[in-house]
N, C-alpha and C positions, 0 to 999 in steps of 0.2 A: 504493501499500499504506498510507504513511502517513496518508492520508486517513481511510484503513477502520478502522486504528488507533484513530487520534482521536474517531472516530465511535464505535469499541466503546466507548473507557472516559471516554466523557464520566459527566460527572453524572446524574441520575433527571431530577431539568428539565429540564436540556438535550437529553436523550434526549423527552421527552415533549412540547418544544419540538419537535422535525425528524419526529416521530410528525406533530403537527397538522400539520406542512407538507407531509406526504405524503398524510395524510386531503384538503387542500387539492387539492391534486395532486389526486386522483384524482377528485375534483367534476368538476371544472374537463374534464381527459381526458374523463371522459361524457357530459360537452354538447356536446364537441368530436366524438365518435362519434356521437352521435346528429344531430347536423344531416349529419353521412354521411350516415347512416340513410335522415333523410327526402329527401335530394336524390337518395339510392337509386330509393325508393320512389314518388318524385311528380320523373319526369325534367322533364314539358314549365315545375316551376313553377320557373325558374329562380332566381331576383328574389326567392321567395321565402326560399330555398335561403341566397343571401347572406344576406339578411337575416336569419334565423336565425343563420349565422356574424359577423354582426360584433354582435350582442348578445354572442355569445359573451368579446369583446374584453372586457364590464365583469368576471366573475367572473375573467379572466385576468389583468387588471391587479392586481386583489385579491387574487388568491393568491403574482404577487411580488413584491409591497408586503411582503404577508406573510413572505415567505420572505429576502427584505431585512434584516427589521428583526432576523427569527429569528439573521441568519450575524454582524451586526451585535453581538448578542448572543452570540455563541458564544465562550466562557472558551479553548478548544481554540487556538483563530487570533489572541488577540489578542497582539500581540508585546510582547516582555518580554526585560531585559537577560538577558544569553548567548547570546541562540537562535539571531545571526546568524555569530557562530564555527561553530559548528555543522552552518550551510548553511540556517538556516531564517529568513530575513531577511525587511523587508516583503511583497519580490512573491513571495514561496515561500507565507509564510501567506496572503496574498489569494488563491495558486493552489489551497491547498490546501481554503480558505472555501468557490470558486465550487464546487470540486468538490465535497464534502461537500453543498451546495446540491444540483446536478446529482443526485448519487447518491441522495435525499429526493426529488423530484420524478419522478424515472427509476422509482423503487419507487412512485409515487403513481400513475404513467402505467399501469405495466403489470397492475395490480391493475382502472383501469378496464378495459383493455383485458377482462382474465378475466372481471371482471362484466357486460362487453358482450356476448361470445360466451356467455356462461351464460344472459342474455335473451334470444337468439339462438336458441339454444338447439343453438349448435357442439361446448358438450361433453357435457351430460348430458339429452342434452333436452329438450322444451321445457318450462320453467316457470308457475307461475300460468296453466296454461289459453290458457296464449297471449297474454296479455293485453295484452306489449307488444312485440308483432308486429308492429303497427301501423306505429309510429312507428322502427324498429331494422329496419323491410326481413329478415323474419329469410327469406321464400322467394327472394332473393337472394344472392347468391359474394361475397361482402364484398373488395374492391380490398386489398389489407394492405397495399402503399404508401401510398397516402392514406393512409388511421389511422396508419400507423408513423411519416406528415410529420403530421399532426393531433397525436398525442401527444408528439411531439419538442417541440411550440412553448415549453410547458410549461416542459421543466428549460434546455431554450436561453434562452429570456427569462430566466429567474431568475438561472441561472449568469452570464449577461451584466452583468444589472443587480448580482450582487454583484460583478462582478471589477473593471466602472464603479469603481463608490463606493468600495470598497474598497480601490485601486490606489494606488500607492505619490505620496505627496506629498511639495516639500519645505520645508518650513517654518519652517527655520531663518531667512531673512528676513523673516519674516511673524514672529515671533517677534523678532528683533534691532529691528524699525520699532515695537511694540508697547510696550518698555521708556520708562520715565518718566523725567525728566531727571533725579531723583536715582540713581538706577540705572546712567546716562550717566556722571554724573562719578562713582562709585564706581568702576567699571570702568574709566574712564578712569584718577583714582589709581592701580589693582591695574595697567593697559599701567604708567604711568612707573619702577611701581618693579618691575625684572624681578630677580627673588630666583635663586640658585643654593640647587641642594641643601646643600652647606657653608653657605650665608647664614642656611636656617631650621635646620639643624644645632645653630650661634651662635646663634638666637635662641631656640630651646627652652634651652640653655643657661642664657643669660642671665635666662630665667624665671625659672629652678627654681635661679640663686642670686637673682634678688631676691624669690622665694616663699619662699627659705629666710633670708634676711636681712631682711624684710618681714612677720611672720605677722601675718596676719590676726584669729589669734580664735575664728574659726570651724572647726566642721569642713564637710567637706561638705555634712552633712544641714540646716543652717542655713538663713539668710534669702538669704543670697549663689545657692547653690543653686536654692532656690524661686523667686528672679527668675528665673534664666534656666532653668528651666521652663517659666515663665511665655510669655519673651521667644521661643522655641521654638517652643512654643506657638501662642502669635500668628503667629508670624511662618507655619505652614503653615497657620492658616483662612485670615491672606492672601493666600497664594500661592494656596488653592486656590478662592478667592470669597469667601469669609465674612467678616465682622468680627472687626478683632481685639479681642481679651478687653482689659476691665478691666485692668490690670496690667503686659499684654504691651508695653511701651515700648522704644524701642532705649533701648541703655545708651551714654551718652557717651565721645567718646573716651578713650583714656589720654593721660595726661600725657607717654606718651615721646618722643612727636614722628608725623609721619606716618606714615614707615616701617611704625612698631609700631602706631599707629589702623587701619591697613589690614587687617595679618597677626592684631593682636586683636580685628578686630570681631565681634561675634556674629552681625547680623543675613547672612550668606550667601543668601537665600532669593532666586532667580533672580527677574525682575521679574514683574509682577502681571499675567499681560493683561486688557485691559479686558470687560466684562461683557457677553454679543451684547446688541445692541439692534435687533431685525429691525424694516424700514419698509416691509413690504409691507403696511398696512392698507388705504393709498388704493387700490392695485392691484385687492387681492381684492373689498372694499369696491365697484368698479367694475368688477368684471364680477360679480360677485352683482347688482347693478343692470340690468345688462344682458341675464344671465336669467331675473330676472320680468317685467322688459320683452317680452321675445321669448316668453316663454309670454303673458303677459295682448293681444300681436298675434294671434299665434296662435288666442288659443281665438275671436277675429270674426271672422279669415279663411277662407277654404275655400280649401280647399290639402291635398296629395297625405296620404296617410294610412298612417302605419306602426302595424304591429302587433308588440308583444312572438310571443315561441314560444309559440305556448298560450294568450294574452293577449290583451288588450281592445286596441283601437284606437282610434288619436288623433293632432292631428295633425304630422304633422312636426318641425315648427317648435319644437313643446314638447317634444322629445329633447335639439335644440341650444339651448333655455332650460335642459333643464334640469343639461345636460354641465358650463356655462357658470355656474351656479351650484352644482354641485357643485368646479368649479377653483377658484370665487371663497371658498367655504368651508377651504377645502385652503392656497390662499394667506396669506389673513388669519387662520389659524390660531396659526403662532409671534408676531404681533402682537398679537393677544385676549389668549394668555396671556400674554405678558410685561406690556400691560399690567395687565392685572389682579394680576401679582405689584407692579405698583407702586401700585395701589388698596389693596391688603394694607399696605403702610405710611405711608399719609399721616396725618396727624391723629394724631399722636405716638404710634410702633406703641410696641409693650414689645418685648418680646425674642422672646414667639413669635411675634405678627404680623410681625415683623422679619425671624426669620428663615425662615418660611414665603411670605413678598414675596421675599424674594433667591435664597431657591428657586427659585420659580417664572422669576425673570426669566433664572437658570441654566438652566434645564429647558426654557426656550419653546424653542429651536429642536429640539429632541428630539423631547418631546411635541403641540407647535403641530398640526404636519400629519396624524398621525394624528386629534388629537383634533377638527380642523376634515372631515378624510373621513369619521368617524362622523357628526361631524352633519349631512353630506352625506347617507350612507344614510340615519339617523333619518329626515327631509323627504320622501326618497322613498319609503319603508316607509310614510309617513302617508299620502301622495298613493296609492299605494297601494289600503291601507286605505279609501278615502274611494269610488275606485273600482270596488273590488269588490263584489259583489253572490251572494248565496247560491245564488239559483234560476239564477243565470248560470256555465256549465262549462268555461268558454273558459280560466281558468286549472287548466292542465293538471300533471300531478307536475314537470316539465321548468323549467317556470316558479317553482314553488317550489324547486327545489333552485337554482338558480340565485340566488334571494334567499335563501332560509338561508347559500348560500356567500360574497355578497358579505356580510349583516353581520358573519356570525362571523370572516373577515382582517380583517375593520375592527376587529371587538371585539378581537382577536388581537392585527394588531399595537400598537395603542394600550396594552395590555397588558402586552405584550410593550417597548412603547417607556420605559416606568414601569419597566423591571425592566432598561434600561436606560442613562437617570435615576438609578436608585440607585445603583449598579455603577460609576457615573462618583463620586456625592458620598460613597462609602466612605471617603476617605481624610478629610476634614471631618466625615463622622458619629465615626469614634472619634478624632482629634482633641477631638473638643466632649463624647466621655466617658469620655476623660483627663483633659480639665480638671475631670469632678467634675459633669456638665451632667446632671439626672438621666433616663434612656430615656425614662420617660412623657412627658416636654418634645419631646424628637423624636417621637415617635407622634404627641401631640399637632398636630406642625406637621408632619405629614404629612394629619394629618382635616382639616384648615382649608386647606390649596391642595387637597384633594379639595373640602370644599364649597366654595372661591372659583372653584375651575372651573365644577361645576356652578353657581353661583348666575350665572353670566355665559353658557352654552353651553346650559343649558337652554330660559331664554323666547327666546337668539337663533333654537336650531332651531325651538320651535314657530313661532315668527313667518314664520321663511323656508317652512316646511312648509304653513302655513296662506294665505300667500303664493301659496306654487306651485300647492296644489291647487283654489286658488278659481277663475282660468279653466275649469280641469277637469271642475268637476259643471256639472251641470245645472237 
């Protein structure tokens, strides 16, 4: 019931993303049911039906990846302070997120079943003059257990992926190991000075007496408060992974000794975690080169041929090569995004390039893999366009539906990852606005990040697509 309430009370943007997940699940479920219809109408071609079912794993994986990205950006299931007191700890929130994902995908699967039964003529008669009867086995009874088993694949896989990804993890040890030497010394000094509640009260009274005896001559709105605000904003920016602004420096220790130096220290920011530095570029490049080599070898050696569901025929090794190429691009995506951020900061960068470059370095782990997958899908679409012959009717409606589903899920996953990255840097953006940074500068930095990614990934996609399609061209 709690998952239903959170689903109903979500914002329109969240509801739109869930609706897109349900639509993708409906498309995947219809492809799975169409495979069942082909198996019923062609009982003698078991290998062909199994091949069609194997091809359905591609849109199934794209749908699950999109559902996972939507679950990670759901604000209703994000851990917040105070929720554990009412029984909503990390494990409970993970269960709610998995249940919400299962509900969205189950709704899509039920819509796919209704559409399938409608096209078969089981509900209101045969539509479209029986045009879909050939691949839906309209003249044969539908085995309901088999249909429900196929429809349960998408909700089960999506909810399991969300549960495994959002499972609670104990990150305290990793956070402590990432502390800098200065932070460790500060914590060590603080640990040596164990104070009681009365000591803090005496210290506050002593500070009050010292402030009364030594007036500074400045009110709370003077330069002292302004510098303190700059230090606080700088500490917030450094803690978020951004550079500290000019003037946001640490204040010197007071002259009252080490005890007062610890208790009066204005910098109480937790240790700054290091910026992620993906190191998957060699592995991605190796997989990409292996995939292209397999495709080139398959074009020169005769072997077993595979065909798309209603599509063209080609060497079986070409499918293996394209799969390796797609995995290589997905693995190398975070490292390429991180490299793009480093290149933006090279050659004496200004404030705009520095902000955009460090933003890309922070977002590399989030948007790198979806961007690599989108590049792989674009290269595959280019290959299909090269092989497409307008005079050949082998590209049926199921092939078109599968291609649209995979491409749409890949693009939607990338946009959802961008939303997640924007939510992650909301604190840094608010701190920059409080410091007086113009909103046009933030928009310019976002446009610069998008332009830098396009300048790197578009030529890479075109090159990989041309090399992948070269062995298949006559």
